[in-house]
N, C-alpha and C positions, 0 to 999 in steps of 0.2 A: 212684601217676600211672596206672597201666593201669586202676585202677580205674574213676577218672574220665573217661578214654577210654569205659568199658566201660558206664558211668551215661549217660552222653554220646551217646552211641551206642542206648542203651534208648529215652532219652525220645525222641531224633528218632525213631525207628521207632513209637512208640506215638504220636505227634503224624502221623503219616506216617496209620499205618494207621486211627486215628479220621476223620483229617479226611475222607479217599476214602470210609471207609464211608457214609459221611451228605450226600455231594455229591449221590447222584441222587436221595436223595429230598427235598435241600433244594432241587436244580433243580425236579424235578415240584410242590413248592408255590410255587416263583416262578412257575409258568406256564410252563414250556419242555414243550416234549411228549414224551412217554413216551418215544417211539422215540430225540429226543435224547438224552436224561438217561440212558435205557439205553447209548444208544453212547457217550457219553460216559463212563460209569463202566469200560465193558469196554476203552475207548480208554487211559482214564486209568492201570489196571490194566496194559496192554501199556510206555505209554510209562515207568512205575515199571520194569519191570522191564529195558526198553531203559536205561533211568539207572542201572541198576546196582543197583536193590534185590533184594533174597534172600528179598522176603516178597512176591513178586507175582509173577504166570503174565500169559503173553501171552494175551489172548481177543479174539477176534473173531468173531463169527456172520456166518461170509462171506455167504450167504443175504442176512440183512438188509442187508449193507453195499452188495450187487448191487442190493437190489430198491428199499428204501428211503432216498431222501434224509435224512432228519431224521436217521437212525442211522449212516449216514455221515458225514452233515459230526460229530453231535456225535463219533462214535469220533476222527475227525479232531484235533476241533478238543481234546478229550482228552486222545490221544497226546500232543502237543508238548505243550501244558501242565504236565502231570504228567512226562512226560520232563525239561523242562529244570530244574521244580523240585528231581527227584530229583539231575539231573546236581548241580545248584546245593548239593545237601545233602550229596554224597557228596564235594564240593570242602570246604566245610568242615571235614569231620570227617578228611578227608586234612590240611588245614591246620594244624589242631588238634594233630595227633598230631603233624605235623612240629614246631608251635612247643613242644609238649614234648618231644620230642628236643632238640630246640635246648637250649632250658630246663638239660635235664640235661646235655648236653656243656659250656656255659658253665661250670656249677657244678663241674665235672669239673674241668675245663682251670683253673678257678681254684683247686682245691685242689691241683691238682699246681704252679701257677707257686709257690704258697705255701710250697710243701714243699721245691720248688727255692730258693726267697728264706730259707728257714728253713736249708738245709744249706748252702749260701752265705754266709750270716751265721757258722755255726758255724765254718767251714772257721780252722783256727789256734790254736781256742781248747781249752786245754788242760783236760780234762775228767774228765783221770785221779784226781782228787779224790773226781770225785763214784761211784764206782766203789764205795767205803764205804757208800755211801746204800743199793743194790740187797738190802743183806737184811731 
């Protein structure tokens, strides 16, 4: 079970890292201004960090943010979008872990219930003749 969680988390991390790495280049190819794309990338990295990512760092070129409207708008847009996406991923991972815990607890409860039922059924049954079979 733990292996499945680790695999799931690894896949999510690879998707996130791959997706954000190419965002800037894709935006430039689509005609966004360079300053906006730079800001978006920095904002996205910062939003991922704020959303709980262990793999991103907070990035903000304060001088550009204060002097270039395109950079500031890109940073703000990237931060909001990526923070929201990262929080969603974190929720999904937590839910997956909780579901696995619930499944394990359900199996454990069913097994305990089965054992209790078996003990109840065996009450009053004379098993002394079965002792000879132990050898």
